[in-house]
PARO-651323 format. One record per residue (C-alpha): residue in one letter; x, z, y; residue number from 1. Coordinates in Angstrom, 2 decimals, decimal comma. Each point is the difference from the previous one (the first is absolute). Layout:
! PARO-651323
(site "A"; (X; Z; Y); NUM);
...
//
This chain:
! PARO-651323
(site "M"; (11,80; -14,71; 9,71); 1);
(site "E"; (-2,73; 2,35; 1,05); 2);
(site "N"; (-0,80; 0,43; 3,66); 3);
(site "L"; (1,98; 3,05; 1,16); 4);
(site "E"; (-2,60; 0,85; 2,64); 5);
(site "D"; (-2,78; 0,03; -2,63); 6);
(site "I"; (2,09; 2,27; -2,26); 7);
(site "N"; (0,70; 2,46; 2,82); 8);
(site "K"; (-3,67; -0,01; 1,01); 9);
(site "G"; (-1,27; 0,63; -3,54); 10);
(site "K"; (2,74; 2,19; -1,47); 11);
(site "N"; (-1,65; 3,36; 0,75); 12);
(site "I"; (-3,34; -1,25; -1,30); 13);
(site "A"; (1,69; -1,29; -3,17); 14);
(site "I"; (1,62; 3,39; -0,59); 15);
(site "I"; (-3,28; 1,85; 0,57); 16);
(site "S"; (-1,72; -2,26; -2,56); 17);
(site "Y"; (2,06; 1,54; -2,82); 18);
(site "L"; (-0,95; 3,59; 0,86); 19);
(site "T"; (-2,96; 0,52; -2,36); 20);
(site "I"; (-3,18; -2,06; -0,14); 21);
(site "I"; (-1,10; 1,64; 3,26); 22);
(site "G"; (3,17; -1,32; 1,63); 23);
(site "T"; (-0,83; -3,48; -1,26); 24);
(site "I"; (-3,45; 0,21; 1,57); 25);
(site "I"; (1,44; 1,32; 3,28); 26);
(site "A"; (2,63; -2,77; 0,01); 27);
(site "F"; (-2,70; -2,61; -0,58); 28);
(site "L"; (-1,99; 1,34; 2,96); 29);
(site "M"; (3,12; 0,21; 2,20); 30);
(site "N"; (0,85; -3,63; -0,77); 31);
(site "N"; (-3,43; -1,35; 0,97); 32);
(site "E"; (0,71; -0,25; 3,73); 33);
(site "D"; (3,30; -1,82; 0,30); 34);
(site "Q"; (0,58; -1,26; -3,52); 35);
(site "S"; (3,48; -0,14; -1,49); 36);
(site "E"; (0,64; -2,19; -3,05); 37);
(site "F"; (2,75; 2,40; -1,08); 38);
(site "A"; (-2,42; 2,95; 0,06); 39);
(site "K"; (-2,69; -2,01; -1,79); 40);
(site "F"; (2,47; -0,85; -2,78); 41);
(site "H"; (0,85; 3,67; -0,58); 42);
(site "I"; (-3,63; 1,13; 0,30); 43);
(site "R"; (-0,87; -2,41; -2,83); 44);
(site "Q"; (2,89; 1,28; -2,12); 45);
(site "A"; (-0,87; 3,68; 0,59); 46);
(site "L"; (-3,71; -0,58; -0,62); 47);
(site "G"; (0,86; -1,70; -3,27); 48);
(site "I"; (2,13; 2,95; -1,11); 49);
(site "F"; (-2,66; 2,58; 0,79); 50);
(site "I"; (-2,89; -1,94; -1,54); 51);
(site "S"; (2,09; -0,64; -3,12); 52);
(site "F"; (0,85; 3,69; -0,16); 53);
(site "F"; (-3,66; 1,06; 0,15); 54);
(site "L"; (-1,40; -2,70; -2,31); 55);
(site "L"; (2,72; 0,09; -2,64); 56);
(site "G"; (0,46; 3,75; 0,30); 57);
(site "Y"; (-3,62; 0,56; -0,95); 58);
(site "F"; (0,46; -1,83; -3,29); 59);
(site "I"; (3,50; 1,32; -0,69); 60);
(site "G"; (-1,39; 3,51; 0,34); 61);
(site "Y"; (-1,86; -0,54; -3,28); 62);
(site "F"; (3,23; -0,48; -1,94); 63);
(site "D"; (1,24; 3,24; -1,46); 64);
(site "S"; (3,64; -0,96; 0,35); 65);
(site "W"; (2,49; 1,34; 2,48); 66);
(site "M"; (2,18; -3,10; -0,53); 67);
(site "I"; (-2,73; -2,40; 1,15); 68);
(site "T"; (-0,94; 2,20; 2,92); 69);
(site "S"; (3,63; 0,49; 1,04); 70);
(site "A"; (0,73; -3,72; -0,20); 71);
(site "F"; (-3,03; -0,71; 2,20); 72);
(site "W"; (1,07; 2,56; 2,61); 73);
(site "V"; (3,57; -1,33; 0,06); 74);
(site "F"; (-1,26; -3,59; 0,36); 75);
(site "I"; (-2,26; 0,88; 2,94); 76);
(site "F"; (2,71; 2,11; 1,64); 77);
(site "V"; (2,61; -2,75; -0,30); 78);
(site "L"; (-2,39; -2,52; 1,56); 79);
(site "W"; (-0,80; 2,42; 2,82); 80);
(site "V"; (3,70; 0,70; 0,72); 81);
(site "Y"; (0,80; -3,73; -0,10); 82);
(site "G"; (-2,72; -0,81; 2,53); 83);
(site "F"; (0,70; 3,01; 2,23); 84);
(site "I"; (3,73; -0,77; 0,23); 85);
(site "A"; (-0,75; -3,65; 0,76); 86);
(site "A"; (-2,29; 1,10; 2,84); 87);
(site "L"; (2,65; 2,39; 1,34); 88);
(site "N"; (2,60; -2,77; -0,04); 89);
(site "G"; (-2,32; -2,53; 1,65); 90);
(site "E"; (-0,07; -2,29; -3,04); 91);
(site "K"; (-2,87; -1,96; -1,51); 92);
(site "K"; (0,89; 0,40; -3,67); 93);
(site "E"; (-2,74; -0,37; -2,57); 94);
(site "M"; (-0,07; 2,68; -2,65); 95);
(site "P"; (1,20; -1,01; -3,45); 96);
(site "I"; (-2,66; -1,19; -2,45); 97);
(site "V"; (-3,12; 0,83; 2,06); 98);
(site "G"; (0,98; -0,88; 3,61); 99);
(site "P"; (-1,11; -3,66; -0,06); 100);
(site "F"; (-3,28; 1,06; -1,63); 101);
(site "F"; (-0,68; 2,59; 2,74); 102);
(site "Q"; (0,74; -2,58; 2,71); 103);
(site "K"; (-2,39; -2,45; -1,65); 104);
(site "I"; (-2,98; 2,28; -0,60); 105);
(site "F"; (0,22; 1,73; 3,39); 106);
(site "K"; (0,76; -3,15; 2,01); 107);
(site "N"; (-3,00; 0,61; 2,31); 108);
(site "I"; (1,42; 3,29; 1,26); 109);
//
C-alpha cells in the first residue's frame, strides 16, 4: 500500500505532469524541493508518453496512410487518458505495454 501522505503531497504535481510536455517539465521542477515518489512515478509515465509521441510521430508522419496515423493517435491518447485518470484517482498504475519500460529508462528522474 502506498503512503497516503505521499500521494496527497504529489497528486497535484502528478496531474500537472500530464498537461503537455511543458506541464511535465513544470511538474519535474515542482517536485525537486520536497520529492514525492508518487509524483516521480507519474512524471516518468508522462515524459515517456510525450517523448514517444514526438519520436514515433516524426516517423509515422512519413506514412501516407490515415489508418496508421489514426492508430498512432488513438494509442497515444489511450495511454494519456490511462495515466491521467490514474493520477486523478491517486493510483500508481503502470500504463499497458510501455509503462514498465518508461519506469526503467527514466529511473533517475
